[in-house]
All heavy atoms as an XYZ file, in Angstrom:
913
protein
N      -9.856     -6.686     -5.911
C     -10.778     -6.923     -4.814
C     -10.450     -5.942     -3.684
O      -9.304     -5.840     -3.268
C     -10.623     -8.377     -4.343
C     -11.418     -8.686     -3.119
S     -11.199    -10.373     -2.534
C     -11.964    -11.259     -3.851
N     -11.432     -5.221     -3.171
C     -11.187     -4.274     -2.093
C     -10.736     -4.972     -0.820
O     -11.070     -6.126     -0.576
C     -12.534     -3.595     -1.880
C     -13.401     -4.002     -3.015
C     -12.795     -5.213     -3.638
N      -9.995     -4.249     -0.020
C      -9.524     -4.767      1.260
C     -10.661     -4.600      2.266
O     -11.248     -3.531      2.385
C      -8.262     -4.013      1.712
C      -7.814     -4.476      3.074
C      -7.140     -4.192      0.687
N     -10.984     -5.656      2.987
C     -12.129     -5.647      3.901
C     -11.878     -4.785      5.137
O     -10.738     -4.461      5.486
C     -12.459     -7.074      4.346
O     -11.463     -7.542      5.241
N     -12.971     -4.459      5.817
C     -12.893     -3.684      7.057
C     -12.103     -4.448      8.122
O     -11.363     -3.849      8.907
C     -14.290     -3.349      7.556
N     -12.214     -5.767      8.136
C     -11.484     -6.571      9.119
C      -9.974     -6.464      8.881
O      -9.200     -6.342      9.839
C     -11.926     -8.026      9.046
N      -9.560     -6.505      7.626
C      -8.130     -6.381      7.315
C      -7.644     -4.986      7.674
O      -6.563     -4.805      8.239
C      -7.862     -6.699      5.828
C      -6.419     -6.412      5.456
C      -8.218     -8.139      5.530
N      -8.458     -3.961      7.365
C      -8.087     -2.588      7.718
C      -7.899     -2.450      9.236
O      -6.963     -1.810      9.695
C      -9.135     -1.600      7.213
C      -9.224     -1.544      5.691
C     -10.335     -0.627      5.210
N      -9.991      0.768      5.296
C      -9.234      1.419      4.419
N      -8.733      0.781      3.402
N      -8.979      2.687      4.568
N      -8.763     -3.084     10.011
C      -8.657     -3.028     11.473
C      -7.381     -3.722     11.949
O      -6.699     -3.226     12.860
C      -9.882     -3.657     12.118
N      -7.041     -4.853     11.337
C      -5.807     -5.563     11.715
C      -4.578     -4.700     11.393
O      -3.612     -4.670     12.157
C      -5.710     -6.895     10.978
C      -6.701     -7.918     11.448
C      -6.521     -9.242     10.692
N      -7.712    -10.039     10.800
C      -8.419    -10.501      9.775
N      -8.036    -10.296      8.528
N      -9.501    -11.226      9.980
N      -4.615     -4.022     10.272
C      -3.503     -3.141      9.891
C      -3.402     -1.967     10.865
O      -2.318     -1.622     11.323
C      -3.687     -2.610      8.475
S      -3.496     -3.855      7.182
N      -4.538     -1.361     11.163
C      -4.574     -0.214     12.070
C      -3.967     -0.571     13.427
O      -3.296      0.242     14.048
C      -6.015      0.280     12.224
C      -6.137      1.614     12.931
C      -7.567      2.162     12.911
N      -7.936      2.563     11.555
C      -8.829      1.938     10.794
N      -9.476      0.873     11.233
N      -9.107      2.357      9.568
N      -4.180     -1.802     13.895
C      -3.655     -2.231     15.198
C      -2.128     -2.241     15.215
O      -1.525     -2.133     16.291
C      -4.191     -3.619     15.544
N      -1.483     -2.358     14.052
C      -0.013     -2.372     13.988
C       0.605     -0.992     13.769
O       1.809     -0.836     13.886
C       0.452     -3.318     12.878
C       0.150     -4.792     13.083
C       0.485     -5.589     11.832
C       0.914     -5.331     14.279
N      -0.231     -0.016     13.453
C       0.259      1.330     13.178
C       0.254      2.171     14.449
O      -0.492      1.884     15.390
C      -0.624      1.998     12.125
C      -0.681      1.316     10.762
C      -1.732      1.991      9.885
C       0.684      1.324     10.101
N       1.077      3.237     14.480
C       1.022      4.144     15.632
C      -0.377      4.747     15.791
O      -1.082      4.964     14.794
C       2.045      5.230     15.285
C       2.980      4.581     14.306
C       2.121      3.616     13.525
N      -0.800      5.013     17.007
C      -2.134      5.582     17.241
C      -2.330      6.888     16.458
O      -1.410      7.687     16.308
C      -2.160      5.852     18.746
C      -1.092      4.978     19.319
C      -0.056      4.818     18.250
N      -3.549      7.056     15.967
C      -3.906      8.300     15.299
C      -3.599      8.369     13.822
O      -3.944      9.346     13.170
N      -2.952      7.361     13.260
C      -2.675      7.387     11.831
C      -3.887      6.905     11.063
O      -4.406      5.833     11.316
C      -1.446      6.541     11.499
C      -0.164      7.181     11.977
C       1.047      6.646     11.254
O       0.946      6.026     10.197
N       2.210      6.899     11.812
N      -4.341      7.732     10.124
C      -5.505      7.364      9.323
C      -5.047      6.617      8.070
O      -4.126      7.028      7.404
C      -6.319      8.606      8.931
C      -5.526      9.596      8.095
O      -4.345      9.847      8.425
O      -6.073     10.105      7.098
N      -5.685      5.503      7.808
C      -5.342      4.706      6.626
C      -6.000      5.332      5.411
O      -7.212      5.524      5.377
C      -5.788      3.239      6.797
C      -5.006      2.583      7.931
C      -5.602      2.471      5.490
C      -5.455      1.173      8.264
N      -5.174      5.651      4.415
C      -5.682      6.221      3.173
C      -5.860      5.128      2.109
O      -6.833      5.100      1.405
C      -4.724      7.300      2.658
C      -4.421      8.404      3.660
C      -5.540      9.378      3.824
N      -5.739     10.039      2.543
C      -6.897     10.478      2.111
N      -7.974     10.338      2.843
N      -7.011     11.062      0.937
N      -4.850      4.251      1.996
C      -4.862      3.197      0.977
C      -4.192      1.950      1.542
O      -3.261      2.044      2.339
C      -4.089      3.614     -0.271
C      -4.560      4.900     -0.893
C      -3.925      6.107     -0.607
C      -5.633      4.924     -1.772
C      -4.349      7.293     -1.172
C      -6.066      6.104     -2.339
C      -5.418      7.292     -2.035
O      -5.842      8.458     -2.606
N      -4.654      0.785      1.080
C      -4.007     -0.492      1.386
C      -3.956     -1.287      0.097
O      -4.939     -1.361     -0.632
C      -4.771     -1.314      2.445
C      -4.839     -0.566      3.779
C      -4.119     -2.678      2.642
C      -5.637     -1.297      4.846
N      -2.785     -1.880     -0.171
C      -2.714     -2.765     -1.324
C      -1.912     -4.007     -0.976
O      -0.847     -3.923     -0.373
C      -2.138     -2.063     -2.556
C      -0.794     -1.381     -2.469
C      -0.043     -1.601     -3.764
C      -1.030      0.104     -2.302
N      -2.443     -5.174     -1.293
C      -1.718     -6.424     -1.090
C      -0.577     -6.496     -2.104
O      -0.722     -6.055     -3.249
C      -2.752     -7.510     -1.379
C      -4.058     -6.828     -1.532
C      -3.799     -5.398     -1.796
N       0.546     -7.051     -1.672
C       1.706     -7.133     -2.546
C       2.494     -8.409     -2.257
O       2.449     -8.941     -1.152
C       2.606     -5.913     -2.342
N       3.207     -8.849     -3.265
C       4.058    -10.032     -3.167
C       5.471     -9.608     -3.535
O       5.690     -9.095     -4.635
C       3.561    -11.114     -4.122
C       4.355    -12.405     -4.202
C       4.236    -13.185     -2.892
C       3.851    -13.257     -5.361
N       6.418     -9.789     -2.610
C       7.803     -9.435     -2.936
C       8.337    -10.437     -3.946
O       8.014    -11.628     -3.888
C       8.681     -9.410     -1.682
O       8.836    -10.708     -1.158
N       9.126     -9.948     -4.865
C       9.735    -10.814     -5.873
C      11.228    -10.565     -5.879
O      11.690     -9.487     -5.571
C       9.120    -10.582     -7.277
C       7.694    -11.057     -7.324
C       9.187     -9.131     -7.687
N      11.980    -11.592     -6.207
C      13.429    -11.463     -6.175
C      13.964    -11.853     -4.816
O      13.327    -12.555     -4.054
N      15.154    -11.348     -4.520
C      15.774    -11.757     -3.270
C      15.242    -10.925     -2.113
O      14.763     -9.817     -2.318
C      17.284    -11.641     -3.383
O      17.705    -10.301     -3.302
N      15.286    -11.390     -0.894
C      15.848    -12.678     -0.520
C      14.889    -13.834     -0.768
O      15.298    -14.899     -1.197
C      16.153    -12.537      0.954
C      15.183    -11.520      1.455
C      14.894    -10.607      0.284
N      13.604    -13.672     -0.475
C      12.636    -14.738     -0.722
C      11.306    -14.107     -1.133
O      11.092    -12.916     -0.969
C      12.395    -15.606      0.533
C      13.627    -16.387      0.909
C      11.918    -14.762      1.700
N      10.409    -14.936     -1.660
C       9.078    -14.450     -1.983
C       8.267    -14.415     -0.690
O       8.283    -15.374      0.081
C       8.429    -15.400     -2.992
C       7.148    -14.869     -3.576
S       6.390    -15.995     -4.765
C       7.677    -16.170     -5.969
N       7.593    -13.290     -0.438
C       6.797    -13.152      0.774
C       5.618    -12.232      0.481
O       5.656    -11.432     -0.447
C       7.653    -12.575      1.902
N       4.565    -12.350      1.293
C       3.381    -11.518      1.106
C       3.404    -10.350      2.083
O       3.861    -10.486      3.226
C       2.092    -12.329      1.277
O       2.081    -12.922      2.578
C       1.982    -13.407      0.213
N       2.893     -9.214      1.615
C       2.883     -7.986      2.407
C       1.588     -7.239      2.148
O       0.902     -7.470      1.157
C       4.056     -7.077      2.002
C       5.396     -7.633      2.335
C       6.084     -8.416      1.425
C       5.994     -7.373      3.560
C       7.333     -8.931      1.721
C       7.239     -7.885      3.871
C       7.911     -8.674      2.958
N       1.298     -6.302      3.032
C       0.271     -5.303      2.804
C       0.973     -3.953      2.866
O       1.680     -3.662      3.837
C      -0.831     -5.368      3.872
C      -1.729     -6.588      3.819
C      -2.554     -6.717      5.101
C      -2.657     -6.492      2.615
N       0.834     -3.163      1.821
C       1.421     -1.820      1.813
C       0.300     -0.874      2.237
O      -0.755     -0.814      1.610
C       1.975     -1.468      0.418
C       3.091     -2.453      0.064
C       2.466     -0.027      0.397
C       3.626     -2.323     -1.346
N       0.553     -0.159      3.340
C      -0.463      0.696      3.942
C       0.007      2.144      3.862
O       1.071      2.484      4.398
C      -0.717      0.303      5.418
C      -1.767      1.191      6.041
C      -1.108     -1.160      5.515
N      -0.783      2.971      3.205
C      -0.456      4.389      3.067
C      -1.344      5.154      4.051
O      -2.566      5.040      4.013
C      -0.707      4.880      1.632
C      -0.398      6.366      1.505
C       0.099      4.063      0.637
N      -0.706      5.905      4.942
C      -1.441      6.750      5.881
C      -1.152      8.206      5.521
O      -0.423      8.484      4.570
C      -1.000      6.483      7.338
O       0.303      7.027      7.570
C      -1.022      5.003      7.679
N      -1.687      9.115      6.291
C      -1.402     10.519      6.065
C       0.040     10.887      6.369
O       0.547     11.893      5.875
N       0.735     10.053      7.144
C       2.099     10.356      7.564
C       3.167      9.436      6.994
O       4.320      9.826      6.854
C       2.211     10.299      9.110
C       1.402     11.341      9.836
C      -0.067     10.979      9.956
O      -0.390      9.783     10.001
O      -0.903     11.904      9.973
N       2.829      8.172      6.719
C       3.845      7.198      6.313
C       3.324      6.227      5.244
O       2.137      6.166      4.981
C       4.301      6.330      7.516
O       3.201      5.583      7.993
C       4.896      7.161      8.637
N       4.280      5.482      4.705
C       3.981      4.312      3.883
C       4.574      3.140      4.660
O       5.793      3.061      4.833
C       4.606      4.413      2.477
C       4.344      3.133      1.689
C       4.087      5.632      1.734
N       3.729      2.273      5.165
C       4.189      1.140      5.967
C       4.058     -0.146      5.160
O       3.068     -0.352      4.457
C       3.374      1.036      7.258
N       5.069     -0.980      5.274
C       5.047     -2.299      4.650
C       4.851     -3.294      5.788
O       5.703     -3.417      6.664
C       6.352     -2.581      3.876
C       6.310     -3.961      3.236
C       6.615     -1.495      2.833
N       3.705     -3.962      5.780
C       3.377     -4.920      6.848
C       3.567     -6.341      6.334
O       3.036     -6.704      5.281
C       1.932     -4.745      7.304
C       1.510     -3.337      7.743
C       0.051     -3.360      8.205
C       2.407     -2.790      8.821
N       4.329     -7.128      7.077
C       4.468     -8.536      6.715
C       3.172     -9.250      7.098
O       2.455     -8.823      7.994
C       5.679     -9.162      7.408
O       5.581     -9.010      8.803
N       2.900    -10.343      6.395
C       1.676    -11.105      6.655
C       2.009    -12.574      6.802
O       3.123    -13.010      6.476
C       0.656    -10.952      5.504
O       1.177    -11.575      4.341
C       0.338     -9.497      5.235
N       1.045    -13.333      7.264
C       1.198    -14.782      7.252
C       1.242    -15.219      5.794
O       0.463    -14.727      4.973
C       0.014    -15.451      7.965
C      -0.005    -15.177      9.445
C      -1.124    -15.960     10.110
C      -1.060    -15.757     11.617
N      -2.073    -16.565     12.303
N       2.138    -16.127      5.454
C       2.334    -16.460      4.044
C       1.091    -17.051      3.400
O       0.747    -16.712      2.281
C       3.515    -17.414      3.851
C       3.859    -17.575      2.396
C       4.529    -16.586      1.717
C       3.466    -18.700      1.695
C       4.831    -16.719      0.363
C       3.752    -18.848      0.345
C       4.444    -17.850     -0.315
N       0.397    -17.886      4.089
C      -0.779    -18.515      3.495
C      -2.071    -17.763      3.815
O      -3.144    -18.223      3.470
C      -0.885    -19.987      3.914
C       0.224    -20.809      3.334
C       1.254    -21.279      4.138
C       0.272    -21.085      1.976
C       2.284    -22.031      3.596
C       1.300    -21.831      1.432
C       2.314    -22.306      2.243
N      -1.945    -16.622      4.473
C      -3.122    -15.801      4.771
C      -2.703    -14.341      4.722
O      -2.417    -13.725      5.748
C      -3.708    -16.157      6.130
C      -5.093    -15.561      6.331
O      -5.548    -14.769      5.470
O      -5.725    -15.899      7.344
N      -2.691    -13.787      3.525
C      -2.201    -12.427      3.347
C      -3.139    -11.381      3.941
O      -2.837    -10.208      3.934
C      -1.927    -12.132      1.891
C      -3.155    -11.970      1.039
C      -2.771    -11.649     -0.374
N      -3.931    -11.224     -1.128
C      -3.900    -10.800     -2.350
N      -2.758    -10.740     -2.979
N      -4.984    -10.418     -2.962
N      -4.270    -11.802      4.481
C      -5.185    -10.882      5.154
C      -4.863    -10.708      6.631
O      -5.592    -10.015      7.341
C      -6.630    -11.368      5.013
C      -7.143    -11.226      3.592
O      -6.548    -10.457      2.810
O      -8.144    -11.882      3.265
N      -3.798    -11.364      7.110
C      -3.431    -11.279      8.521
C      -2.033    -10.677      8.650
O      -1.025    -11.392      8.586
C      -3.486    -12.667      9.205
C      -3.120    -12.551     10.685
C      -4.864    -13.293      9.036
N      -1.956     -9.337      8.803
C      -0.646     -8.718      8.995
C      -0.070     -9.106     10.355
O      -0.809     -9.239     11.336
C      -0.941     -7.230      8.916
C      -2.379     -7.096      9.298
C      -3.042     -8.365      8.850
N       1.248     -9.322     10.395
C       1.875     -9.780     11.640
C       2.828     -8.763     12.253
O       3.023     -8.763     13.456
C       2.642    -11.086     11.397
O       3.598    -10.873     10.352
C       1.698    -12.213     11.013
N       3.433     -7.903     11.429
C       4.408     -6.944     11.950
C       4.681     -5.861     10.919
O       4.419     -6.043      9.732
C       5.720     -7.665     12.295
N       5.249     -4.758     11.398
C       5.693     -3.703     10.497
C       7.080     -4.098     10.005
O       8.018     -4.205     10.789
C       5.730     -2.336     11.199
C       6.282     -1.263     10.260
C       4.351     -1.949     11.706
N       7.191     -4.361      8.718
C       8.458     -4.779      8.110
C       9.336     -3.570      7.800
O      10.536     -3.597      8.006
C       8.159     -5.578      6.832
C       9.386     -6.063      6.113
C      10.056     -7.202      6.539
C       9.875     -5.381      4.993
C      11.184     -7.647      5.877
C      11.008     -5.829      4.331
C      11.659     -6.956      4.772
O      12.773     -7.399      4.117
N       8.721     -2.488      7.302
C       9.472     -1.268      6.964
C       8.521     -0.090      6.988
O       7.310     -0.240      6.796
C      10.110     -1.398      5.589
N       9.067      1.079      7.235
C       8.292      2.318      7.212
C       9.048      3.331      6.369
O      10.267      3.461      6.480
C       8.096      2.876      8.633
O       7.493      1.863      9.441
C       7.209      4.095      8.633
N       8.302      4.038      5.530
C       8.882      5.051      4.646
C       8.120      6.362      4.840
O       6.955      6.363      5.239
C       8.775      4.616      3.174
C       9.390      3.282      2.916
N      10.749      3.096      2.743
C       8.838      2.046      2.818
C      10.989      1.830      2.535
N       9.849      1.160      2.582
N       8.767      7.451      4.503
C       8.130      8.761      4.538
C       6.931      8.787      3.593
O       6.942      8.128      2.547
C       9.155      9.816      4.114
O       8.511     10.994      3.685
N       5.937      9.556      3.922
C       4.773      9.690      3.041
C       5.167     10.339      1.719
O       4.486     10.208      0.724
C       3.677     10.515      3.760
C       2.410     10.714      2.948
C       1.790      9.362      2.575
N       0.589      9.535      1.779
C       0.549      9.430      0.443
N       1.632      9.152     -0.237
N      -0.571      9.602     -0.210
N       6.298     11.001      1.677
C       6.778     11.604      0.436
C       7.531     10.601     -0.432
O       8.169     10.973     -1.400
C       7.649     12.820      0.740
C       6.825     13.878      1.455
C       7.113     15.302      1.144
N       7.511     15.657     -0.185
C       6.708     16.130     -1.129
N       5.411     16.251     -0.894
N       7.177     16.492     -2.299
N       7.411      9.327     -0.114
C       8.004      8.261     -0.919
C       7.038      7.912     -2.049
O       5.861      7.643     -1.800
C       8.262      7.005     -0.056
O       9.119      7.359      1.023
C       8.886      5.894     -0.875
N       7.537      7.919     -3.267
C       6.693      7.542     -4.412
C       6.515      6.030     -4.433
O       7.463      5.278     -4.231
C       7.345      7.971     -5.726
C       7.198      9.430     -6.017
C       7.591      9.700     -7.459
N       7.601     11.109     -7.722
C       6.532     11.815     -8.093
N       5.380     11.198     -8.248
N       6.621     13.104     -8.308
N       5.295      5.603     -4.720
C       5.011      4.185     -4.897
C       5.185      3.791     -6.359
O       5.550      2.666     -6.664
C       3.583      3.853     -4.454
C       3.263      4.098     -2.985
C       1.787      3.815     -2.732
C       4.128      3.256     -2.109
N       4.864      4.709     -7.254
C       4.947      4.428     -8.690
C       6.271      4.836     -9.258
O       7.146      5.282     -8.529
N       6.433      4.640    -10.523
C       5.409      4.213    -11.463
C       5.152      2.705    -11.385
O       5.998      1.947    -10.937
C       6.011      4.568    -12.833
C       7.484      4.455    -12.613
C       7.712      4.895    -11.187
N       3.980      2.324    -11.837
C       3.639      0.907    -11.916
C       4.182      0.385    -13.241
O       3.969      0.988    -14.284
C       2.109      0.690    -11.863
C       1.768     -0.786    -11.978
C       1.535      1.279    -10.594
N       4.932     -0.690    -13.174
C       5.470     -1.310    -14.384
C       4.565     -2.464    -14.775
O       4.234     -3.308    -13.946
C       6.892     -1.804    -14.137
C       7.845     -0.664    -13.814
C       9.272     -1.124    -13.650
O       9.637     -2.175    -14.239
O      10.010     -0.449    -12.926
N       4.157     -2.482    -16.044
C       3.256     -3.518    -16.536
C       3.974     -4.364    -17.579
O       3.630     -4.352    -18.731
C       2.013     -2.877    -17.177
C       1.107     -2.193    -16.195
C       1.165     -0.824    -16.032
C       0.203     -2.921    -15.455
C       0.327     -0.178    -15.140
C      -0.645     -2.282    -14.553
C      -0.585     -0.908    -14.398
N       4.994     -5.109    -17.184
C       5.669     -5.975    -18.149
C       5.052     -7.369    -18.127
O       4.416     -7.786    -19.070
C       7.174     -6.024    -17.880
O       7.409     -6.368    -16.539
N       5.237     -8.090    -17.066
C       4.583     -9.400    -16.922
C       3.702     -9.354    -15.681
O       3.913    -10.044    -14.705
C       5.629    -10.513    -16.815
O       6.438    -10.282    -15.682
N       2.708     -8.471    -15.727
C       1.885     -8.190    -14.562
C       2.250     -6.810    -14.052
O       3.066     -6.116    -14.646
N       1.666     -6.404    -12.951
C       1.927     -5.084    -12.386
C       2.945     -5.209    -11.264
O       2.896     -6.144    -10.465
C       0.631     -4.484    -11.870
N       3.888     -4.250    -11.226
C       4.908     -4.275    -10.191
C       5.326     -2.855     -9.825
O       5.252     -1.938    -10.646
C       6.123     -5.064    -10.654
N       5.732     -2.675     -8.572
C       6.281     -1.410     -8.101
C       7.563     -1.698     -7.343
O       7.800     -2.811     -6.873
C       5.298     -0.642     -7.195
C       4.947     -1.470     -5.933
C       4.052     -0.234     -7.967
C       4.144     -0.688     -4.892
N       8.397     -0.667     -7.204
C       9.605     -0.770     -6.394
C       9.432      0.162     -5.204
O       9.032      1.319     -5.360
C      10.842     -0.376     -7.188
C      12.106     -0.538     -6.376
C      13.368     -0.195     -7.148
O      13.276      0.035     -8.364
O      14.429     -0.131     -6.515
N       9.714     -0.339     -4.018
C       9.584      0.442     -2.799
C      10.690      0.034     -1.844
O      10.804     -1.143     -1.509
C       8.200      0.205     -2.167
C       7.898      0.908     -0.840
C       7.970      2.429     -0.998
C       6.535      0.495     -0.330
N      11.477      0.984     -1.444
C      12.542      0.702     -0.478
C      13.534     -0.326     -0.964
O      14.047     -1.108     -0.174
N      13.812     -0.347     -2.264
C      14.766     -1.290     -2.819
C      14.217     -2.680     -3.052
O      14.942     -3.579     -3.462
N      12.934     -2.876     -2.798
C      12.299     -4.185     -3.030
C      11.317     -4.055     -4.181
O      10.679     -3.016     -4.348
C      11.545     -4.653     -1.783
C      12.429     -5.017     -0.622
S      11.469     -5.503      0.843
C      10.743     -7.042      0.287
N      11.180     -5.127     -4.950
C      10.174     -5.191     -6.013
C       8.964     -5.932     -5.479
O       9.113     -6.972     -4.816
C      10.713     -5.916     -7.242
C      11.717     -5.120     -8.034
S      11.068     -3.578     -8.725
C       9.823     -4.155     -9.856
N       7.799     -5.391     -5.752
C       6.547     -6.002     -5.310
C       5.640     -6.197     -6.508
O       5.432     -5.255     -7.282
C       5.819     -5.108     -4.306
C       6.531     -4.932     -2.999
C       7.333     -3.824     -2.771
C       6.390     -5.865     -1.986
C       7.978     -3.649     -1.560
C       7.029     -5.706     -0.770
C       7.830     -4.590     -0.556
N       5.072     -7.391     -6.644
C       4.014     -7.613     -7.617
C       2.706     -7.219     -6.951
O       2.490     -7.518     -5.772
C       3.933     -9.085     -8.008
C       4.988     -9.530     -8.963
C       4.790    -10.980     -9.407
O       3.831    -11.652     -8.946
O       5.611    -11.441    -10.193
N       1.850     -6.537     -7.720
C       0.530     -6.179     -7.226
C      -0.489     -6.596     -8.287
O      -0.116     -6.786     -9.450
C       0.404     -4.671     -6.924
C       0.656     -3.837     -8.189
C       1.345     -4.265     -5.803
C       0.357     -2.351     -8.027
N      -1.713     -6.752     -7.896
C      -2.758     -7.038     -8.869
C      -2.965     -5.766     -9.690
O      -2.882     -4.650     -9.167
C      -4.040     -7.458     -8.156
C      -3.889     -8.792     -7.447
C      -5.141     -9.194     -6.686
O      -6.249     -8.764     -7.061
O      -4.995     -9.948     -5.710
N      -3.228     -5.931    -10.979
C      -3.337     -4.783    -11.884
C      -4.350     -3.749    -11.408
O      -4.148     -2.554    -11.589
C      -3.655     -5.252    -13.300
C      -2.464     -5.904    -13.957
C      -2.708     -6.248    -15.420
O      -3.664     -5.720    -16.015
O      -1.926     -7.052    -15.947
N      -5.430     -4.197    -10.781
C      -6.447     -3.249    -10.331
C      -5.909     -2.271     -9.297
O      -6.464     -1.185     -9.115
C      -7.663     -3.979     -9.772
C      -7.364     -4.736     -8.482
C      -8.499     -5.648     -8.063
O      -8.750     -6.631     -8.770
O      -9.120     -5.363     -7.033
N      -4.822     -2.622     -8.599
C      -4.249     -1.736     -7.597
C      -3.311     -0.695     -8.210
O      -2.815      0.183     -7.512
C      -3.530     -2.543     -6.500
C      -4.511     -3.217     -5.582
C      -4.831     -4.558     -5.737
C      -5.152     -2.503     -4.574
C      -5.747     -5.181     -4.912
C      -6.073     -3.119     -3.745
C      -6.371     -4.453     -3.918
O      -7.289     -5.052     -3.090
N      -3.104     -0.744     -9.520
C      -2.326      0.291    -10.197
C      -2.958      1.656     -9.994
O      -2.260      2.658     -9.784
N      -4.282      1.718    -10.027
C      -4.988      2.988     -9.798
C      -4.775      3.491     -8.369
O      -4.692      4.698     -8.139
C      -6.473      2.810    -10.082
N      -4.681      2.575     -7.417
C      -4.434      2.956     -6.023
C      -3.050      3.590     -5.904
O      -2.875      4.612     -5.239
C      -4.569      1.730     -5.085
C      -4.144      2.066     -3.670
C      -5.988      1.200     -5.119
N      -2.061      2.995     -6.544
C      -0.705      3.541     -6.528
C      -0.700      4.955     -7.116
O      -0.126      5.889     -6.533
C       0.275      2.620     -7.308
C       1.624      3.297     -7.513
C       0.446      1.298     -6.578
N      -1.366      5.121     -8.242
C      -1.422      6.436     -8.889
C      -2.122      7.474     -8.002
O      -1.667      8.609     -7.886
C      -2.113      6.341    -10.242
S      -1.157      5.409    -11.450
N      -3.225      7.082     -7.372
C      -3.953      8.001     -6.489
C      -3.130      8.385     -5.264
O      -3.088      9.564     -4.876
C      -5.278      7.378     -6.058
N      -2.438      7.407     -4.662
C      -1.610      7.693     -3.493
C      -0.485      8.659     -3.854
O      -0.200      9.601     -3.108
C      -1.042      6.398     -2.924
N       0.142      8.449     -4.995
C       1.204      9.367     -5.433
C       0.640     10.739     -5.768
O       1.235     11.771     -5.426
C       1.955      8.786     -6.628
C       2.955      7.706     -6.242
O       3.182      7.493     -5.027
O       3.495      7.058     -7.158
N      -0.512     10.784     -6.412
C      -1.101     12.070     -6.794
C      -1.456     12.916     -5.573
O      -1.311     14.134     -5.611
C      -2.340     11.840     -7.656
N      -1.896     12.291     -4.488
C      -2.227     13.042     -3.275
C      -1.061     13.887     -2.796
O      -1.237     14.993     -2.315
C      -2.634     12.101     -2.139
C      -4.066     11.752     -2.116
C      -4.468     11.057     -0.826
O      -3.625     10.808      0.052
O      -5.658     10.756     -0.710
N       0.153     13.355     -2.937
C       1.333     14.048     -2.423
C       2.011     14.891     -3.504
O       2.405     16.024     -3.250
C       2.342     13.022     -1.848
C       3.644     13.697     -1.450
C       1.737     12.311     -0.663
N       2.131     14.344     -4.696
C       2.956     14.981     -5.717
C       2.177     15.771     -6.768
O       2.772     16.573     -7.481
C       3.839     13.925     -6.394
C       4.739     13.231     -5.415
C       4.454     11.944     -4.978
C       5.849     13.868     -4.895
C       5.269     11.304     -4.055
C       6.665     13.243     -3.961
C       6.382     11.957     -3.541
N       0.886     15.569     -6.881
C       0.079     16.306     -7.857
C      -1.376     16.413     -7.387
O      -2.292     15.949     -8.070
C       0.156     15.626     -9.224
N      -1.614     17.016     -6.217
C      -2.975     17.044     -5.678
C      -3.983     17.754     -6.581
O      -5.176     17.456     -6.534
C      -2.816     17.761     -4.335
C      -1.511     18.464     -4.410
C      -0.659     17.697     -5.365
N      -3.497     18.639     -7.429
C      -4.412     19.354     -8.324
C      -5.038     18.428     -9.373
O      -6.036     18.778     -9.998
C      -3.686     20.523     -9.018
C      -2.626     20.123    -10.014
C      -1.278     19.686     -9.407
O      -1.105     19.717     -8.172
O      -0.403     19.288    -10.185
N      -4.484     17.237     -9.554
C      -5.027     16.298    -10.536
C      -6.137     15.420     -9.975
O      -6.792     14.707    -10.728
C      -3.916     15.383    -11.103
O      -3.393     14.577    -10.046
C      -2.805     16.195    -11.743
N      -6.332     15.447     -8.677
C      -7.367     14.610     -8.059
C      -8.743     15.233     -8.245
O      -8.892     16.456     -8.164
C      -7.092     14.438     -6.556
C      -5.843     13.656     -6.197
C      -5.586     13.735     -4.698
C      -5.987     12.205     -6.631
N      -9.754     14.421     -8.470
C     -11.106     14.975     -8.577
C     -11.582     15.442     -7.204
O     -11.092     14.972     -6.174
C     -11.940     13.781     -9.067
C     -11.166     12.582     -8.639
C      -9.717     12.975     -8.647
N     -12.544     16.362     -7.172
C     -13.066     16.806     -5.878
C     -13.784     15.659     -5.161
O     -14.326     14.764     -5.794
C     -14.041     17.928     -6.240
C     -14.308     17.769     -7.697
C     -13.176     17.005     -8.293
N     -13.767     15.719     -3.852
C     -14.445     14.716     -3.033
C     -15.948     14.804     -3.288
O     -16.554     15.855     -3.060
C     -14.130     14.963     -1.561
C     -14.669     13.882     -0.640
O     -15.499     13.049     -1.085
O     -14.262     13.865      0.526
N     -16.577     13.726     -3.759
C     -18.018     13.790     -4.060
C     -18.876     13.839     -2.792
O     -20.035     14.239     -2.850
C     -18.277     12.518     -4.854
C     -17.219     11.583     -4.415
C     -16.012     12.428     -4.090
N     -18.316     13.434     -1.676
C     -19.069     13.420     -0.401
C     -18.230     14.082      0.709
O     -17.835     13.425      1.676
C     -19.426     11.983     -0.014
C     -20.233     11.217     -1.063
C     -20.290      9.739     -0.730
C     -21.619     11.797     -1.204
N     -17.958     15.365      0.597
C     -17.047     16.017      1.560
C     -17.577     16.050      2.988
O     -16.796     16.195      3.920
C     -16.891     17.430      0.987
C     -18.122     17.645      0.188
C     -18.495     16.289     -0.373
N     -18.882     15.910      3.168
C     -19.470     15.983      4.515
C     -19.335     14.676      5.292
O     -19.634     14.628      6.477
C     -20.940     16.384      4.406
C     -21.746     15.447      3.577
N     -21.679     15.435      2.208
C     -22.601     14.446      3.915
C     -22.473     14.498      1.728
N     -23.052     13.873      2.742
N     -18.877     13.597      4.645
C     -18.743     12.314      5.355
C     -17.417     12.172      6.016
O     -16.425     12.575      5.663
C     -18.962     11.149      4.384
C     -20.371     11.042      3.826
C     -20.467      9.857      2.883
C     -21.383     10.864      4.939
């Protein structure tokens, strides 16, 4: 399910001014210390992990961690669902967001593999 414009606006309010959001994916931390919900936000400059309200993962509350944009999100592991490791934490993601992880990594590490922008004037 795509992330709504309202959620994108809430995320943008927690980021430094001028950072453009490229990708957002909802994630659930697994393992220690506890299970918690997050939004992983990829901008042109950083990968931010935003904590959310536990029962409302569409409401980010704070920046939990920030990583360099040169941080790989993948590979996506598909053992019992989809999962990624970021900053020493394991996150479960919905399988449909596996493509988002691949696209975010390709932008930085293999831009020649991305298709051309179909609407470059927008």
